[in-house]
Predicted model as a PDB file, atoms N, CA, C, CB and O in Angstrom, pLDDT in the B-factor column:
MODEL        1                                                                  
ATOM      1  N   MET A   1      49.006 -33.637 149.657  1.00 76.00           N  
ATOM      2  CA  MET A   1      49.267 -32.298 149.210  1.00 76.00           C  
ATOM      3  C   MET A   1      49.834 -32.301 147.792  1.00 76.00           C  
ATOM      4  CB  MET A   1      50.215 -31.605 150.165  1.00 76.00           C  
ATOM      5  O   MET A   1      49.478 -31.448 146.978  1.00 76.00           O  
ATOM      6  N   THR A   2      50.713 -33.256 147.499  1.00 81.00           N  
ATOM      7  CA  THR A   2      51.308 -33.343 146.167  1.00 81.00           C  
ATOM      8  C   THR A   2      50.237 -33.600 145.121  1.00 81.00           C  
ATOM      9  CB  THR A   2      52.372 -34.448 146.120  1.00 81.00           C  
ATOM     10  O   THR A   2      50.247 -32.986 144.054  1.00 81.00           O  
ATOM     11  N   TYR A   3      49.319 -34.500 145.419  1.00 83.00           N  
ATOM     12  CA  TYR A   3      48.236 -34.808 144.475  1.00 83.00           C  
ATOM     13  C   TYR A   3      47.346 -33.588 144.257  1.00 83.00           C  
ATOM     14  CB  TYR A   3      47.392 -35.995 144.987  1.00 83.00           C  
ATOM     15  O   TYR A   3      47.000 -33.278 143.117  1.00 83.00           O  
ATOM     16  N   MET A   4      46.973 -32.895 145.321  1.00 81.00           N  
ATOM     17  CA  MET A   4      46.135 -31.704 145.177  1.00 81.00           C  
ATOM     18  C   MET A   4      46.856 -30.629 144.360  1.00 81.00           C  
ATOM     19  CB  MET A   4      45.747 -31.150 146.561  1.00 81.00           C  
ATOM     20  O   MET A   4      46.234 -29.954 143.539  1.00 81.00           O  
ATOM     21  N   ALA A   5      48.142 -30.471 144.579  1.00 82.00           N  
ATOM     22  CA  ALA A   5      48.916 -29.490 143.823  1.00 82.00           C  
ATOM     23  C   ALA A   5      48.913 -29.830 142.337  1.00 82.00           C  
ATOM     24  CB  ALA A   5      50.355 -29.421 144.348  1.00 82.00           C  
ATOM     25  O   ALA A   5      48.776 -28.943 141.496  1.00 82.00           O  
ATOM     26  N   ALA A   6      49.063 -31.104 142.016  1.00 83.00           N  
ATOM     27  CA  ALA A   6      49.048 -31.519 140.610  1.00 83.00           C  
ATOM     28  C   ALA A   6      47.688 -31.252 139.971  1.00 83.00           C  
ATOM     29  CB  ALA A   6      49.401 -33.007 140.488  1.00 83.00           C  
ATOM     30  O   ALA A   6      47.619 -30.870 138.803  1.00 83.00           O  
ATOM     31  N   LEU A   7      46.615 -31.448 140.719  1.00 83.00           N  
ATOM     32  CA  LEU A   7      45.274 -31.208 140.176  1.00 83.00           C  
ATOM     33  C   LEU A   7      45.048 -29.746 139.804  1.00 83.00           C  
ATOM     34  CB  LEU A   7      44.224 -31.643 141.179  1.00 83.00           C  
ATOM     35  O   LEU A   7      44.399 -29.450 138.800  1.00 83.00           O  
ATOM     36  N   VAL A   8      45.581 -28.837 140.611  1.00 85.00           N  
ATOM     37  CA  VAL A   8      45.355 -27.421 140.361  1.00 85.00           C  
ATOM     38  C   VAL A   8      46.518 -26.742 139.646  1.00 85.00           C  
ATOM     39  CB  VAL A   8      45.090 -26.720 141.654  1.00 85.00           C  
ATOM     40  O   VAL A   8      46.431 -25.559 139.313  1.00 85.00           O  
ATOM     41  N   GLY A   9      47.607 -27.475 139.404  1.00 86.00           N  
ATOM     42  CA  GLY A   9      48.715 -26.937 138.631  1.00 86.00           C  
ATOM     43  C   GLY A   9      49.625 -25.982 139.376  1.00 86.00           C  
ATOM     44  O   GLY A   9      50.053 -24.968 138.825  1.00 86.00           O  
ATOM     45  N   CYS A  10      49.924 -26.300 140.623  1.00 86.00           N  
ATOM     46  CA  CYS A  10      50.876 -25.482 141.371  1.00 86.00           C  
ATOM     47  C   CYS A  10      51.823 -26.402 142.134  1.00 86.00           C  
ATOM     48  CB  CYS A  10      50.139 -24.508 142.345  1.00 86.00           C  
ATOM     49  O   CYS A  10      51.710 -27.626 142.055  1.00 86.00           O  
ATOM     50  N   SER A  11      52.744 -25.814 142.864  1.00 85.00           N  
ATOM     51  CA  SER A  11      53.705 -26.626 143.610  1.00 85.00           C  
ATOM     52  C   SER A  11      53.105 -27.066 144.951  1.00 85.00           C  
ATOM     53  CB  SER A  11      55.019 -25.838 143.839  1.00 85.00           C  
ATOM     54  O   SER A  11      52.259 -26.371 145.514  1.00 85.00           O  
ATOM     55  N   PRO A  12      53.550 -28.229 145.461  1.00 81.00           N  
ATOM     56  CA  PRO A  12      53.100 -28.652 146.793  1.00 81.00           C  
ATOM     57  C   PRO A  12      53.450 -27.621 147.864  1.00 81.00           C  
ATOM     58  CB  PRO A  12      53.719 -30.004 147.154  1.00 81.00           C  
ATOM     59  O   PRO A  12      52.708 -27.455 148.832  1.00 81.00           O  
ATOM     60  N   LYS A  13      54.573 -26.933 147.696  1.00 81.00           N  
ATOM     61  CA  LYS A  13      54.981 -25.904 148.663  1.00 81.00           C  
ATOM     62  C   LYS A  13      53.924 -24.807 148.750  1.00 81.00           C  
ATOM     63  CB  LYS A  13      56.351 -25.296 148.270  1.00 81.00           C  
ATOM     64  O   LYS A  13      53.639 -24.293 149.832  1.00 81.00           O  
ATOM     65  N   ARG A  14      53.349 -24.456 147.614  1.00 80.00           N  
ATOM     66  CA  ARG A  14      52.317 -23.409 147.623  1.00 80.00           C  
ATOM     67  C   ARG A  14      51.057 -23.891 148.342  1.00 80.00           C  
ATOM     68  CB  ARG A  14      51.970 -22.979 146.181  1.00 80.00           C  
ATOM     69  O   ARG A  14      50.440 -23.126 149.084  1.00 80.00           O  
ATOM     70  N   ILE A  15      50.669 -25.155 148.128  1.00 75.00           N  
ATOM     71  CA  ILE A  15      49.512 -25.712 148.850  1.00 75.00           C  
ATOM     72  C   ILE A  15      49.783 -25.664 150.341  1.00 75.00           C  
ATOM     73  CB  ILE A  15      49.214 -27.173 148.399  1.00 75.00           C  
ATOM     74  O   ILE A  15      48.938 -25.212 151.113  1.00 75.00           O  
ATOM     75  N   ASN A  16      50.963 -26.130 150.755  1.00 70.00           N  
ATOM     76  CA  ASN A  16      51.324 -26.152 152.174  1.00 70.00           C  
ATOM     77  C   ASN A  16      51.338 -24.757 152.778  1.00 70.00           C  
ATOM     78  CB  ASN A  16      52.682 -26.803 152.361  1.00 70.00           C  
ATOM     79  O   ASN A  16      50.862 -24.568 153.898  1.00 70.00           O  
ATOM     80  N   SER A  17      51.874 -23.778 152.060  1.00 72.00           N  
ATOM     81  CA  SER A  17      51.987 -22.440 152.631  1.00 72.00           C  
ATOM     82  C   SER A  17      50.641 -21.730 152.710  1.00 72.00           C  
ATOM     83  CB  SER A  17      52.954 -21.611 151.817  1.00 72.00           C  
ATOM     84  O   SER A  17      50.486 -20.792 153.492  1.00 72.00           O  
ATOM     85  N   ASN A  18      49.668 -22.161 151.914  1.00 66.00           N  
ATOM     86  CA  ASN A  18      48.355 -21.513 151.945  1.00 66.00           C  
ATOM     87  C   ASN A  18      47.451 -22.069 153.041  1.00 66.00           C  
ATOM     88  CB  ASN A  18      47.675 -21.668 150.603  1.00 66.00           C  
ATOM     89  O   ASN A  18      46.381 -21.516 153.296  1.00 66.00           O  
ATOM     90  N   LEU A  19      47.862 -23.143 153.686  1.00 66.00           N  
ATOM     91  CA  LEU A  19      47.064 -23.721 154.772  1.00 66.00           C  
ATOM     92  C   LEU A  19      47.657 -23.326 156.111  1.00 66.00           C  
ATOM     93  CB  LEU A  19      46.992 -25.262 154.648  1.00 66.00           C  
ATOM     94  O   LEU A  19      48.878 -23.291 156.267  1.00 66.00           O  
ATOM     95  N   ARG A  20      46.807 -23.029 157.072  1.00 60.00           N  
ATOM     96  CA  ARG A  20      47.293 -22.801 158.432  1.00 60.00           C  
ATOM     97  C   ARG A  20      47.766 -24.139 158.997  1.00 60.00           C  
ATOM     98  CB  ARG A  20      46.177 -22.162 159.342  1.00 60.00           C  
ATOM     99  O   ARG A  20      47.275 -25.192 158.589  1.00 60.00           O  
ATOM    100  N   ILE A  21      48.706 -24.106 159.922  1.00 53.00           N  
ATOM    101  CA  ILE A  21      49.267 -25.328 160.501  1.00 53.00           C  
ATOM    102  C   ILE A  21      48.172 -26.208 161.087  1.00 53.00           C  
ATOM    103  CB  ILE A  21      50.298 -24.987 161.580  1.00 53.00           C  
ATOM    104  O   ILE A  21      48.178 -27.413 160.839  1.00 53.00           O  
ATOM    105  N   ASP A  22      47.227 -25.657 161.858  1.00 55.00           N  
ATOM    106  CA  ASP A  22      46.207 -26.483 162.491  1.00 55.00           C  
ATOM    107  C   ASP A  22      45.297 -27.122 161.447  1.00 55.00           C  
ATOM    108  CB  ASP A  22      45.382 -25.651 163.473  1.00 55.00           C  
ATOM    109  O   ASP A  22      44.879 -28.267 161.619  1.00 55.00           O  
ATOM    110  N   LEU A  23      44.984 -26.407 160.370  1.00 64.00           N  
ATOM    111  CA  LEU A  23      44.164 -26.970 159.310  1.00 64.00           C  
ATOM    112  C   LEU A  23      44.915 -28.088 158.596  1.00 64.00           C  
ATOM    113  CB  LEU A  23      43.749 -25.881 158.314  1.00 64.00           C  
ATOM    114  O   LEU A  23      44.335 -29.132 158.297  1.00 64.00           O  
ATOM    115  N   ARG A  24      46.195 -27.878 158.322  1.00 60.00           N  
ATOM    116  CA  ARG A  24      46.999 -28.892 157.639  1.00 60.00           C  
ATOM    117  C   ARG A  24      47.073 -30.162 158.478  1.00 60.00           C  
ATOM    118  CB  ARG A  24      48.417 -28.359 157.347  1.00 60.00           C  
ATOM    119  O   ARG A  24      46.917 -31.261 157.947  1.00 60.00           O  
ATOM    120  N   GLU A  25      47.307 -30.029 159.770  1.00 66.00           N  
ATOM    121  CA  GLU A  25      47.373 -31.207 160.643  1.00 66.00           C  
ATOM    122  C   GLU A  25      46.028 -31.923 160.669  1.00 66.00           C  
ATOM    123  CB  GLU A  25      47.791 -30.802 162.076  1.00 66.00           C  
ATOM    124  O   GLU A  25      45.980 -33.153 160.672  1.00 66.00           O  
ATOM    125  N   GLY A  26      44.941 -31.166 160.687  1.00 73.00           N  
ATOM    126  CA  GLY A  26      43.625 -31.777 160.642  1.00 73.00           C  
ATOM    127  C   GLY A  26      43.390 -32.536 159.348  1.00 73.00           C  
ATOM    128  O   GLY A  26      42.792 -33.613 159.357  1.00 73.00           O  
ATOM    129  N   PHE A  27      43.852 -31.986 158.240  1.00 73.00           N  
ATOM    130  CA  PHE A  27      43.696 -32.646 156.947  1.00 73.00           C  
ATOM    131  C   PHE A  27      44.497 -33.941 156.897  1.00 73.00           C  
ATOM    132  CB  PHE A  27      44.132 -31.713 155.814  1.00 73.00           C  
ATOM    133  O   PHE A  27      43.999 -34.964 156.426  1.00 73.00           O  
ATOM    134  N   ARG A  28      45.721 -33.900 157.377  1.00 73.00           N  
ATOM    135  CA  ARG A  28      46.559 -35.117 157.378  1.00 73.00           C  
ATOM    136  C   ARG A  28      45.895 -36.233 158.180  1.00 73.00           C  
ATOM    137  CB  ARG A  28      47.961 -34.813 157.962  1.00 73.00           C  
ATOM    138  O   ARG A  28      45.845 -37.380 157.736  1.00 73.00           O  
ATOM    139  N   ASN A  29      45.389 -35.892 159.356  1.00 79.00           N  
ATOM    140  CA  ASN A  29      44.730 -36.898 160.188  1.00 79.00           C  
ATOM    141  C   ASN A  29      43.501 -37.463 159.482  1.00 79.00           C  
ATOM    142  CB  ASN A  29      44.332 -36.296 161.546  1.00 79.00           C  
ATOM    143  O   ASN A  29      43.283 -38.675 159.483  1.00 79.00           O  
ATOM    144  N   TYR A  30      42.701 -36.588 158.882  1.00 75.00           N  
ATOM    145  CA  TYR A  30      41.504 -37.032 158.161  1.00 75.00           C  
ATOM    146  C   TYR A  30      41.882 -37.948 156.996  1.00 75.00           C  
ATOM    147  CB  TYR A  30      40.703 -35.817 157.645  1.00 75.00           C  
ATOM    148  O   TYR A  30      41.273 -39.001 156.809  1.00 75.00           O  
ATOM    149  N   ALA A  31      42.873 -37.552 156.225  1.00 76.00           N  
ATOM    150  CA  ALA A  31      43.283 -38.341 155.053  1.00 76.00           C  
ATOM    151  C   ALA A  31      43.808 -39.717 155.466  1.00 76.00           C  
ATOM    152  CB  ALA A  31      44.361 -37.588 154.250  1.00 76.00           C  
ATOM    153  O   ALA A  31      43.574 -40.704 154.768  1.00 76.00           O  
ATOM    154  N   GLN A  32      44.502 -39.788 156.576  1.00 80.00           N  
ATOM    155  CA  GLN A  32      45.008 -41.081 157.047  1.00 80.00           C  
ATOM    156  C   GLN A  32      43.870 -41.993 157.485  1.00 80.00           C  
ATOM    157  CB  GLN A  32      45.990 -40.881 158.204  1.00 80.00           C  
ATOM    158  O   GLN A  32      43.945 -43.207 157.300  1.00 80.00           O  
ATOM    159  N   ARG A  33      42.824 -41.427 158.060  1.00 80.00           N  
ATOM    160  CA  ARG A  33      41.683 -42.234 158.511  1.00 80.00           C  
ATOM    161  C   ARG A  33      40.725 -42.570 157.369  1.00 80.00           C  
ATOM    162  CB  ARG A  33      40.928 -41.500 159.613  1.00 80.00           C  
ATOM    163  O   ARG A  33      39.995 -43.558 157.450  1.00 80.00           O  
ATOM    164  N   HIS A  34      40.719 -41.766 156.313  1.00 75.00           N  
ATOM    165  CA  HIS A  34      39.777 -41.935 155.198  1.00 75.00           C  
ATOM    166  C   HIS A  34      40.502 -41.881 153.855  1.00 75.00           C  
ATOM    167  CB  HIS A  34      38.682 -40.852 155.249  1.00 75.00           C  
ATOM    168  O   HIS A  34      40.263 -40.968 153.064  1.00 75.00           O  
ATOM    169  N   PRO A  35      41.387 -42.849 153.587  1.00 79.00           N  
ATOM    170  CA  PRO A  35      42.093 -42.800 152.307  1.00 79.00           C  
ATOM    171  C   PRO A  35      41.110 -42.984 151.149  1.00 79.00           C  
ATOM    172  CB  PRO A  35      43.196 -43.881 152.253  1.00 79.00           C  
ATOM    173  O   PRO A  35      40.157 -43.757 151.241  1.00 79.00           O  
ATOM    174  N   GLY A  36      41.355 -42.284 150.099  1.00 80.00           N  
ATOM    175  CA  GLY A  36      40.484 -42.403 148.940  1.00 80.00           C  
ATOM    176  C   GLY A  36      41.312 -42.533 147.681  1.00 80.00           C  
ATOM    177  O   GLY A  36      42.537 -42.414 147.720  1.00 80.00           O  
ATOM    178  N   PRO A  37      40.660 -42.774 146.584  1.00 86.00           N  
ATOM    179  CA  PRO A  37      41.414 -42.885 145.340  1.00 86.00           C  
ATOM    180  C   PRO A  37      41.944 -41.519 144.907  1.00 86.00           C  
ATOM    181  CB  PRO A  37      40.538 -43.492 144.233  1.00 86.00           C  
ATOM    182  O   PRO A  37      41.340 -40.482 145.179  1.00 86.00           O  
ATOM    183  N   CYS A  38      43.069 -41.548 144.239  1.00 86.00           N  
ATOM    184  CA  CYS A  38      43.684 -40.343 143.677  1.00 86.00           C  
ATOM    185  C   CYS A  38      44.000 -40.639 142.218  1.00 86.00           C  
ATOM    186  CB  CYS A  38      44.985 -39.918 144.474  1.00 86.00           C  
ATOM    187  O   CYS A  38      45.168 -40.763 141.851  1.00 86.00           O  
ATOM    188  N   PRO A  39      42.964 -40.756 141.373  1.00 90.00           N  
ATOM    189  CA  PRO A  39      43.207 -41.156 139.983  1.00 90.00           C  
ATOM    190  C   PRO A  39      43.953 -40.088 139.186  1.00 90.00           C  
ATOM    191  CB  PRO A  39      41.890 -41.471 139.300  1.00 90.00           C  
ATOM    192  O   PRO A  39      43.661 -38.896 139.285  1.00 90.00           O  
ATOM    193  N   LEU A  40      44.911 -40.543 138.403  1.00 86.00           N  
ATOM    194  CA  LEU A  40      45.639 -39.655 137.508  1.00 86.00           C  
ATOM    195  C   LEU A  40      44.896 -39.567 136.182  1.00 86.00           C  
ATOM    196  CB  LEU A  40      47.096 -40.148 137.296  1.00 86.00           C  
ATOM    197  O   LEU A  40      44.194 -40.499 135.790  1.00 86.00           O  
ATOM    198  N   SER A  41      45.054 -38.457 135.504  1.00 84.00           N  
ATOM    199  CA  SER A  41      44.374 -38.296 134.218  1.00 84.00           C  
ATOM    200  C   SER A  41      45.229 -38.862 133.081  1.00 84.00           C  
ATOM    201  CB  SER A  41      44.057 -36.808 133.958  1.00 84.00           C  
ATOM    202  O   SER A  41      45.512 -38.182 132.095  1.00 84.00           O  
ATOM    203  N   THR A  42      45.622 -40.095 133.244  1.00 87.00           N  
ATOM    204  CA  THR A  42      46.432 -40.804 132.267  1.00 87.00           C  
ATOM    205  C   THR A  42      45.534 -41.693 131.421  1.00 87.00           C  
ATOM    206  CB  THR A  42      47.534 -41.637 132.959  1.00 87.00           C  
ATOM    207  O   THR A  42      44.746 -42.475 131.952  1.00 87.00           O  
ATOM    208  N   ARG A  43      45.653 -41.572 130.115  1.00 92.00           N  
ATOM    209  CA  ARG A  43      44.852 -42.409 129.232  1.00 92.00           C  
ATOM    210  C   ARG A  43      45.321 -43.860 129.340  1.00 92.00           C  
ATOM    211  CB  ARG A  43      44.943 -41.909 127.767  1.00 92.00           C  
ATOM    212  O   ARG A  43      46.518 -44.136 129.259  1.00 92.00           O  
ATOM    213  N   ILE A  44      44.393 -44.768 129.518  1.00 94.00           N  
ATOM    214  CA  ILE A  44      44.722 -46.192 129.618  1.00 94.00           C  
ATOM    215  C   ILE A  44      44.756 -46.763 128.204  1.00 94.00           C  
ATOM    216  CB  ILE A  44      43.683 -46.964 130.521  1.00 94.00           C  
ATOM    217  O   ILE A  44      43.746 -46.762 127.500  1.00 94.00           O  
ATOM    218  N   THR A  45      45.923 -47.247 127.797  1.00 95.00           N  
ATOM    219  CA  THR A  45      46.056 -47.797 126.444  1.00 95.00           C  
ATOM    220  C   THR A  45      46.248 -49.305 126.446  1.00 95.00           C  
ATOM    221  CB  THR A  45      47.217 -47.144 125.729  1.00 95.00           C  
ATOM    222  O   THR A  45      45.992 -49.956 125.433  1.00 95.00           O  
ATOM    223  N   GLY A  46      46.694 -49.878 127.566  1.00 95.00           N  
ATOM    224  CA  GLY A  46      46.888 -51.322 127.657  1.00 95.00           C  
ATOM    225  C   GLY A  46      45.551 -52.053 127.674  1.00 95.00           C  
ATOM    226  O   GLY A  46      44.586 -51.583 128.276  1.00 95.00           O  
ATOM    227  N   ARG A  47      45.501 -53.197 127.014  1.00 96.00           N  
ATOM    228  CA  ARG A  47      44.258 -53.971 126.914  1.00 96.00           C  
ATOM    229  C   ARG A  47      44.500 -55.430 127.298  1.00 96.00           C  
ATOM    230  CB  ARG A  47      43.679 -53.886 125.483  1.00 96.00           C  
ATOM    231  O   ARG A  47      45.582 -55.981 127.093  1.00 96.00           O  
ATOM    232  N   VAL A  48      43.473 -56.024 127.852  1.00 96.00           N  
ATOM    233  CA  VAL A  48      43.439 -57.461 128.131  1.00 96.00           C  
ATOM    234  C   VAL A  48      42.150 -57.963 127.498  1.00 96.00           C  
ATOM    235  CB  VAL A  48      43.505 -57.784 129.699  1.00 96.00           C  
ATOM    236  O   VAL A  48      41.060 -57.533 127.873  1.00 96.00           O  
ATOM    237  N   ALA A  49      42.274 -58.857 126.555  1.00 96.00           N  
ATOM    238  CA  ALA A  49      41.114 -59.383 125.826  1.00 96.00           C  
ATOM    239  C   ALA A  49      40.274 -58.247 125.225  1.00 96.00           C  
ATOM    240  CB  ALA A  49      40.243 -60.247 126.762  1.00 96.00           C  
ATOM    241  O   ALA A  49      39.045 -58.308 125.211  1.00 96.00           O  
ATOM    242  N   GLY A  50      40.968 -57.208 124.729  1.00 95.00           N  
ATOM    243  CA  GLY A  50      40.281 -56.101 124.078  1.00 95.00           C  
ATOM    244  C   GLY A  50      39.719 -55.035 125.004  1.00 95.00           C  
ATOM    245  O   GLY A  50      39.190 -54.030 124.527  1.00 95.00           O  
ATOM    246  N   GLN A  51      39.817 -55.224 126.298  1.00 95.00           N  
ATOM    247  CA  GLN A  51      39.280 -54.269 127.274  1.00 95.00           C  
ATOM    248  C   GLN A  51      40.426 -53.580 128.015  1.00 95.00           C  
ATOM    249  CB  GLN A  51      38.336 -54.983 128.281  1.00 95.00           C  
ATOM    250  O   GLN A  51      41.479 -54.187 128.212  1.00 95.00           O  
ATOM    251  N   PRO A  52      40.241 -52.320 128.429  1.00 95.00           N  
ATOM    252  CA  PRO A  52      41.289 -51.664 129.234  1.00 95.00           C  
ATOM    253  C   PRO A  52      41.607 -52.507 130.473  1.00 95.00           C  
ATOM    254  CB  PRO A  52      40.842 -50.230 129.659  1.00 95.00           C  
ATOM    255  O   PRO A  52      40.697 -53.041 131.106  1.00 95.00           O  
ATOM    256  N   TRP A  53      42.861 -52.626 130.813  1.00 95.00           N  
ATOM    257  CA  TRP A  53      43.260 -53.472 131.941  1.00 95.00           C  
ATOM    258  C   TRP A  53      42.883 -52.864 133.278  1.00 95.00           C  
ATOM    259  CB  TRP A  53      44.750 -53.723 131.904  1.00 95.00           C  
ATOM    260  O   TRP A  53      42.845 -53.573 134.284  1.00 95.00           O  
ATOM    261  N   THR A  54      42.600 -51.555 133.316  1.00 94.00           N  
ATOM    262  CA  THR A  54      42.178 -50.872 134.543  1.00 94.00           C  
ATOM    263  C   THR A  54      41.388 -49.632 134.166  1.00 94.00           C  
ATOM    264  CB  THR A  54      43.402 -50.498 135.435  1.00 94.00           C  
ATOM    265  O   THR A  54      41.489 -49.155 133.035  1.00 94.00           O  
ATOM    266  N   GLN A  55      40.613 -49.110 135.085  1.00 92.00           N  
ATOM    267  CA  GLN A  55      39.849 -47.897 134.825  1.00 92.00           C  
ATOM    268  C   GLN A  55      40.715 -46.644 134.954  1.00 92.00           C  
ATOM    269  CB  GLN A  55      38.665 -47.811 135.779  1.00 92.00           C  
ATOM    270  O   GLN A  55      40.515 -45.667 134.232  1.00 92.00           O  
ATOM    271  N   SER A  56      41.679 -46.679 135.879  1.00 92.00           N  
ATOM    272  CA  SER A  56      42.575 -45.532 136.072  1.00 92.00           C  
ATOM    273  C   SER A  56      43.823 -45.988 136.807  1.00 92.00           C  
ATOM    274  CB  SER A  56      41.866 -44.390 136.856  1.00 92.00           C  
ATOM    275  O   SER A  56      43.866 -47.081 137.373  1.00 92.00           O  
ATOM    276  N   ILE A  57      44.835 -45.133 136.788  1.00 91.00           N  
ATOM    277  CA  ILE A  57      46.065 -45.350 137.532  1.00 91.00           C  
ATOM    278  C   ILE A  57      45.996 -44.429 138.740  1.00 91.00           C  
ATOM    279  CB  ILE A  57      47.354 -45.074 136.649  1.00 91.00           C  
ATOM    280  O   ILE A  57      45.715 -43.239 138.599  1.00 91.00           O  
ATOM    281  N   ASP A  58      46.250 -44.972 139.930  1.00 88.00           N  
ATOM    282  CA  ASP A  58      46.181 -44.191 141.151  1.00 88.00           C  
ATOM    283  C   ASP A  58      47.524 -43.530 141.448  1.00 88.00           C  
ATOM    284  CB  ASP A  58      45.751 -45.072 142.322  1.00 88.00           C  
ATOM    285  O   ASP A  58      48.576 -44.119 141.200  1.00 88.00           O  
ATOM    286  N   PHE A  59      47.490 -42.329 141.970  1.00 83.00           N  
ATOM    287  CA  PHE A  59      48.685 -41.573 142.310  1.00 83.00           C  
ATOM    288  C   PHE A  59      49.596 -42.352 143.260  1.00 83.00           C  
ATOM    289  CB  PHE A  59      48.299 -40.240 142.933  1.00 83.00           C  
ATOM    290  O   PHE A  59      50.819 -42.304 143.126  1.00 83.00           O  
ATOM    291  N   THR A  60      49.018 -43.051 144.195  1.00 76.00           N  
ATOM    292  CA  THR A  60      49.839 -43.769 145.169  1.00 76.00           C  
ATOM    293  C   THR A  60      50.271 -45.108 144.641  1.00 76.00           C  
ATOM    294  CB  THR A  60      49.091 -43.950 146.468  1.00 76.00           C  
ATOM    295  O   THR A  60      50.971 -45.847 145.333  1.00 76.00           O  
TER     296      THR A  60                                                      
ENDMDL                                                                          
END                                                                             
């Protein structure tokens, strides 16, 4: 929820309050079974041998 809130520019509390309890519980269960990347929009400036050391920084 925190990551989704950051993507759309609102508070996590607002994301939580806009979801019904049953939908939120379903989302949590799905996310736990299917974790995915949560890349931050941070510019990568560090280099190793002239190349970026990573493609992105993950929220978690």
